[in-house]
ChimeraX commands (.cxc) that place a marker at each C-alpha (Angstrom):
marker #1 position 0.00,0.00,0.00 radius 0.5
marker #1 position 2.82,2.39,0.87 radius 0.5
marker #1 position 4.63,1.64,-2.38 radius 0.5
marker #1 position 1.47,2.37,-4.39 radius 0.5
marker #1 position 1.05,5.73,-2.63 radius 0.5
marker #1 position 4.63,6.68,-3.42 radius 0.5
marker #1 position 4.20,5.66,-7.05 radius 0.5
marker #1 position 1.05,7.78,-7.41 radius 0.5
marker #1 position 2.72,10.71,-5.65 radius 0.5
marker #1 position 5.81,10.56,-7.85 radius 0.5
marker #1 position 3.76,10.18,-11.04 radius 0.5
marker #1 position 1.64,13.17,-10.03 radius 0.5
marker #1 position 4.67,15.32,-9.28 radius 0.5
marker #1 position 6.32,14.29,-12.54 radius 0.5
marker #1 position 3.19,15.19,-14.52 radius 0.5
marker #1 position 2.89,18.58,-12.80 radius 0.5
marker #1 position 6.56,19.32,-13.47 radius 0.5
marker #1 position 6.17,18.33,-17.12 radius 0.5
marker #1 position 3.15,20.57,-17.60 radius 0.5
marker #1 position 4.92,23.43,-15.79 radius 0.5
marker #1 position 7.88,23.02,-18.13 radius 0.5
marker #1 position 5.49,23.08,-21.08 radius 0.5
marker #1 position 3.92,26.31,-19.84 radius 0.5
marker #1 position 7.33,27.82,-19.13 radius 0.5
marker #1 position 9.06,26.87,-22.35 radius 0.5
marker #1 position 6.22,26.30,-24.79 radius 0.5
marker #1 position 7.88,23.12,-26.08 radius 0.5
marker #1 position 5.32,20.53,-27.08 radius 0.5
marker #1 position 7.49,17.60,-25.98 radius 0.5
marker #1 position 6.92,18.47,-22.31 radius 0.5
marker #1 position 3.15,18.37,-22.81 radius 0.5
marker #1 position 3.56,14.99,-24.49 radius 0.5
marker #1 position 5.63,13.72,-21.54 radius 0.5
marker #1 position 2.99,14.99,-19.12 radius 0.5
marker #1 position 0.17,13.26,-20.99 radius 0.5
marker #1 position 2.10,9.99,-21.13 radius 0.5
marker #1 position 2.78,10.18,-17.39 radius 0.5
marker #1 position -0.89,10.88,-16.66 radius 0.5
marker #1 position -1.88,7.93,-18.86 radius 0.5
marker #1 position 0.43,5.62,-16.90 radius 0.5
marker #1 position -0.84,7.03,-13.60 radius 0.5
marker #1 position -4.43,6.21,-14.60 radius 0.5
marker #1 position -3.35,2.74,-15.71 radius 0.5
marker #1 position -1.51,2.17,-12.41 radius 0.5
marker #1 position -4.55,3.36,-10.45 radius 0.5
marker #1 position -6.89,1.03,-12.31 radius 0.5
marker #1 position -4.53,-1.89,-11.81 radius 0.5
marker #1 position -4.19,-1.09,-8.11 radius 0.5
marker #1 position -7.94,-0.98,-7.55 radius 0.5
marker #1 position -8.43,-4.13,-9.63 radius 0.5
marker #1 position -6.04,-5.95,-7.31 radius 0.5
marker #1 position -7.93,-4.64,-4.27 radius 0.5
marker #1 position -11.26,-5.79,-5.71 radius 0.5
marker #1 position -9.89,-9.21,-6.60 radius 0.5
marker #1 position -8.44,-9.53,-3.12 radius 0.5
marker #1 position -11.85,-8.76,-1.59 radius 0.5
marker #1 position -13.51,-11.30,-3.88 radius 0.5
marker #1 position -10.95,-13.96,-2.94 radius 0.5
marker #1 position -11.69,-13.42,0.75 radius 0.5
marker #1 position -15.42,-13.91,0.16 radius 0.5
marker #1 position -14.97,-17.23,-1.64 radius 0.5
marker link #1:1,2 radius 0.2
marker link #1:2,3 radius 0.2
marker link #1:3,4 radius 0.2
marker link #1:4,5 radius 0.2
marker link #1:5,6 radius 0.2
marker link #1:6,7 radius 0.2
marker link #1:7,8 radius 0.2
marker link #1:8,9 radius 0.2
marker link #1:9,10 radius 0.2
marker link #1:10,11 radius 0.2
marker link #1:11,12 radius 0.2
marker link #1:12,13 radius 0.2
marker link #1:13,14 radius 0.2
marker link #1:14,15 radius 0.2
marker link #1:15,16 radius 0.2
marker link #1:16,17 radius 0.2
marker link #1:17,18 radius 0.2
marker link #1:18,19 radius 0.2
marker link #1:19,20 radius 0.2
marker link #1:20,21 radius 0.2
marker link #1:21,22 radius 0.2
marker link #1:22,23 radius 0.2
marker link #1:23,24 radius 0.2
marker link #1:24,25 radius 0.2
marker link #1:25,26 radius 0.2
marker link #1:26,27 radius 0.2
marker link #1:27,28 radius 0.2
marker link #1:28,29 radius 0.2
marker link #1:29,30 radius 0.2
marker link #1:30,31 radius 0.2
marker link #1:31,32 radius 0.2
marker link #1:32,33 radius 0.2
marker link #1:33,34 radius 0.2
marker link #1:34,35 radius 0.2
marker link #1:35,36 radius 0.2
marker link #1:36,37 radius 0.2
marker link #1:37,38 radius 0.2
marker link #1:38,39 radius 0.2
marker link #1:39,40 radius 0.2
marker link #1:40,41 radius 0.2
marker link #1:41,42 radius 0.2
marker link #1:42,43 radius 0.2
marker link #1:43,44 radius 0.2
marker link #1:44,45 radius 0.2
marker link #1:45,46 radius 0.2
marker link #1:46,47 radius 0.2
marker link #1:47,48 radius 0.2
marker link #1:48,49 radius 0.2
marker link #1:49,50 radius 0.2
marker link #1:50,51 radius 0.2
marker link #1:51,52 radius 0.2
marker link #1:52,53 radius 0.2
marker link #1:53,54 radius 0.2
marker link #1:54,55 radius 0.2
marker link #1:55,56 radius 0.2
marker link #1:56,57 radius 0.2
marker link #1:57,58 radius 0.2
marker link #1:58,59 radius 0.2
marker link #1:59,60 radius 0.2
marker link #1:60,61 radius 0.2
view
């Protein structure tokens, strides 16, 4: 659980930094990096919650 929190925190910080760099420099590559990081953060969140749901289902069976 702690590792997942750190991963989400670091992905969020990395995305914010990428978007701030895009705003500061105007270079499109930083926006692209930010969007890729957000995509992976959403994927990691869905995977994390899927594991939690499967764990709950396994306990019920």
